[in-house]
C-alpha positions as CSV (number, residue, x, y, z in Angstrom):
1,M,94.1,89.8,74.9
2,A,97.7,90.0,76.4
3,D,98.6,88.7,79.9
4,I,98.1,90.2,83.1
5,T,100.7,89.6,85.1
6,V,100.2,89.9,89.0
7,F,103.4,90.2,91.2
8,P,103.2,89.0,95.2
9,S,102.6,92.2,97.6
10,S,105.5,92.0,100.1
11,P,104.4,91.3,103.2
12,S,103.1,93.9,105.8
13,T,105.3,95.0,108.6
14,A,103.2,93.4,111.5
15,A,103.2,90.1,109.3
16,R,106.6,90.3,109.1
17,F,106.6,91.0,113.0
18,G,104.4,88.0,113.0
19,Q,106.4,85.5,111.6
20,A,109.4,86.8,113.3
21,W,107.9,86.4,116.9
22,Q,107.0,83.2,116.1
23,A,110.2,81.6,115.1
24,L,111.8,83.6,118.5
25,A,112.8,81.2,120.9
26,P,110.6,81.4,124.3
27,R,113.4,82.6,126.6
28,R,114.1,85.7,123.9
29,R,110.7,86.5,123.9
30,G,111.3,86.6,127.6
31,L,113.4,89.0,126.7
32,V,112.0,91.3,124.2
33,L,108.7,91.7,126.8
34,G,111.1,92.3,129.8
35,G,113.1,95.3,127.2
36,V,109.4,96.7,126.5
37,A,108.7,96.9,130.0
38,G,112.0,98.3,131.0
39,A,111.3,100.9,128.0
40,V,108.3,101.5,129.5
41,G,109.3,102.2,133.0
42,I,111.7,104.7,131.6
43,A,109.4,106.7,130.1
44,L,107.0,106.9,132.7
45,A,110.4,108.1,134.9
46,A,111.5,110.4,132.1
47,A,108.1,111.9,132.8
48,R,109.5,114.0,135.5
49,Q,112.6,115.1,134.0
50,V,111.9,115.8,130.2
51,P,108.4,117.1,128.6
52,M,105.7,115.3,128.6
53,A,105.7,114.6,124.8
54,S,109.4,113.7,124.5
55,A,108.4,111.0,127.6
56,I,106.1,109.2,125.5
57,A,108.0,109.3,122.3
58,I,111.1,107.8,124.2
59,G,108.2,104.6,125.6
60,F,107.1,105.0,122.0
61,V,110.2,104.8,120.3
62,G,111.3,102.0,122.9
63,V,108.4,99.6,121.6
64,L,108.4,99.9,117.9
65,A,113.0,99.9,118.1
66,A,111.7,96.2,120.0
67,A,109.7,95.4,117.3
68,A,112.5,95.9,114.9
69,A,115.0,94.4,117.1
70,V,112.6,91.3,116.8
71,V,112.6,91.5,113.0
72,D,116.2,92.3,112.4
73,V,117.0,88.4,114.0
74,H,114.7,87.1,111.8
75,E,114.9,87.9,108.8
76,H,118.4,90.2,108.9
77,R,116.9,93.1,107.8
78,I,115.2,96.2,109.5
79,P,111.5,97.4,108.2
80,N,112.1,101.2,107.0
81,R,107.8,102.1,108.3
82,L,109.3,101.2,111.5
83,L,112.1,103.7,111.5
84,W,109.8,106.5,109.6
85,V,107.5,106.0,112.5
86,A,109.7,106.4,115.3
87,A,111.4,109.1,113.5
88,V,108.6,111.6,113.2
89,V,107.3,110.5,116.8
90,V,110.8,111.6,117.3
91,A,110.1,114.8,115.4
92,V,107.1,116.0,116.4
93,A,108.3,115.7,120.1
94,A,111.5,117.7,119.8
95,A,109.3,120.5,117.8
96,L,106.8,120.1,121.0
97,A,109.2,121.0,123.3
98,G,111.5,123.8,121.7
99,W,114.1,124.6,119.3
100,R,117.5,123.9,122.4
101,T,115.7,120.0,122.1
102,V,115.4,119.8,118.3
103,G,119.5,120.9,118.5
104,D,119.8,118.2,120.8
105,V,118.1,115.8,118.8
106,M,119.6,117.0,115.5
107,V,123.1,115.8,117.8
108,G,122.2,112.9,118.8
109,L,121.1,111.8,115.5
110,V,124.6,113.0,114.3
111,I,126.8,111.1,117.2
112,G,124.6,108.0,117.0
113,S,124.6,107.3,113.3
114,V,128.0,108.6,112.5
115,P,130.6,105.9,114.4
116,L,128.5,103.0,112.5
117,F,128.6,104.7,109.1
118,V,132.3,105.0,109.3
119,V,132.6,101.1,109.8
120,R,129.9,99.9,107.6
121,Y,131.1,99.2,104.7
122,D,134.7,97.8,106.3
123,K,132.6,95.8,109.2
124,G,129.1,94.4,106.9
125,L,127.2,96.5,108.0
126,G,123.9,97.1,107.0
127,L,122.5,100.4,106.2
128,G,119.5,99.5,108.0
129,D,122.1,99.4,110.8
130,V,123.2,103.2,110.6
131,K,119.6,104.5,109.7
132,F,118.2,102.5,113.2
133,A,121.3,104.1,115.2
134,A,120.5,107.2,113.7
135,V,116.8,107.0,115.0
136,L,117.7,105.9,118.4
137,G,120.5,108.6,118.9
138,A,117.3,111.5,117.9
139,A,115.1,110.1,120.7
140,G,118.1,109.6,123.0
141,G,118.3,113.4,122.7
142,L,115.2,114.2,123.8
143,V,116.9,112.8,126.8
144,H,120.5,114.0,126.1
145,P,122.0,114.2,122.6
146,G,125.2,112.1,124.5
147,V,122.6,109.2,124.6
148,G,123.1,108.0,121.3
149,L,127.0,107.8,121.7
150,V,126.7,105.7,124.9
151,A,123.8,103.9,122.7
152,V,125.9,102.6,119.6
153,W,128.9,102.2,122.0
154,A,127.5,99.8,124.2
155,A,125.7,97.5,122.2
156,A,129.2,97.2,119.7
157,L,130.8,96.4,122.9
158,A,128.3,94.0,124.0
159,S,127.5,92.8,120.3
160,G,131.3,92.0,120.0
161,L,131.6,90.1,123.4
162,F,129.2,87.8,122.7
163,A,130.6,86.9,118.8
164,L,133.7,86.2,120.4
165,R,132.2,84.0,123.0
166,T,129.9,82.4,120.7
167,D,132.3,82.2,117.8
168,R,129.8,83.8,115.4
169,M,130.7,85.7,112.4
170,R,127.7,87.5,112.0
171,L,125.0,88.8,114.2
172,A,121.2,91.3,113.8
173,L,123.2,94.3,115.5
174,A,119.3,95.9,116.3
175,P,118.8,94.3,119.2
176,W,122.2,95.1,120.5
177,L,121.7,99.4,120.0
178,W,118.1,98.7,121.5
179,A,119.3,97.2,124.4
180,G,121.8,100.2,124.2
181,F,119.5,102.8,124.1
182,V,117.6,101.4,126.8
183,A,120.3,101.2,129.2
184,A,121.8,104.4,128.0
185,C,118.5,106.3,128.6
186,A,118.3,105.0,131.8
187,A,122.1,106.1,132.9
188,G,121.0,109.8,131.1
189,L,117.7,109.9,133.4
190,V,119.7,109.2,136.6
191,M,122.2,111.3,135.9
192,V,120.0,114.3,135.7
193,Q,118.5,113.5,139.0
194,L,121.6,112.6,141.1
195,G,123.2,115.8,139.0
196,G,120.3,118.2,140.3
197,S,120.2,120.5,137.3
198,S,117.5,121.4,135.4
199,W,116.2,120.4,132.0
200,P,117.9,119.8,129.8
201,A,120.6,119.0,132.0
202,R,124.5,118.4,130.8
203,F,126.4,115.3,131.8
């Protein structure tokens, strides 16, 4: 009788997150929880500016992105399953909001991911970072198509300054992209409110 080789199954996304969370320092856990609270607060505020499905999607993606950022800090890899779930949520919200929002989401996806794709091979970025930026850019398009670009540039600036200050050669980019996304969504909603423009407002 032939021997049957059993290959160990890869850990689930929940297990990977659990391991990453346990390895996280208490101070960083507090930062993550604060960021999640901020993402949920932005989603609640967005409900006054955008369709309800879009507001829910923004909050949902903000929470999923937080989980992806935690795993990236631990593994320097971003779980594809989280990205796929987030992408489906954004696609459904955009479809419910109408064709104009679908266009904004596509623009956000492109301008959020292209800058990282261009520098990927030169700077050692992983494809996961590019896909993560694409999903966040698409989600930002539910507020305004420019959110993705603002998030990417904010992440690049903040992570670059942090790397220089701490003399690090390698950083997990997902936490910075997530923080940039939350900040960019907040700024987008403020601009829409101050501008008094009808949805979807253009900066």
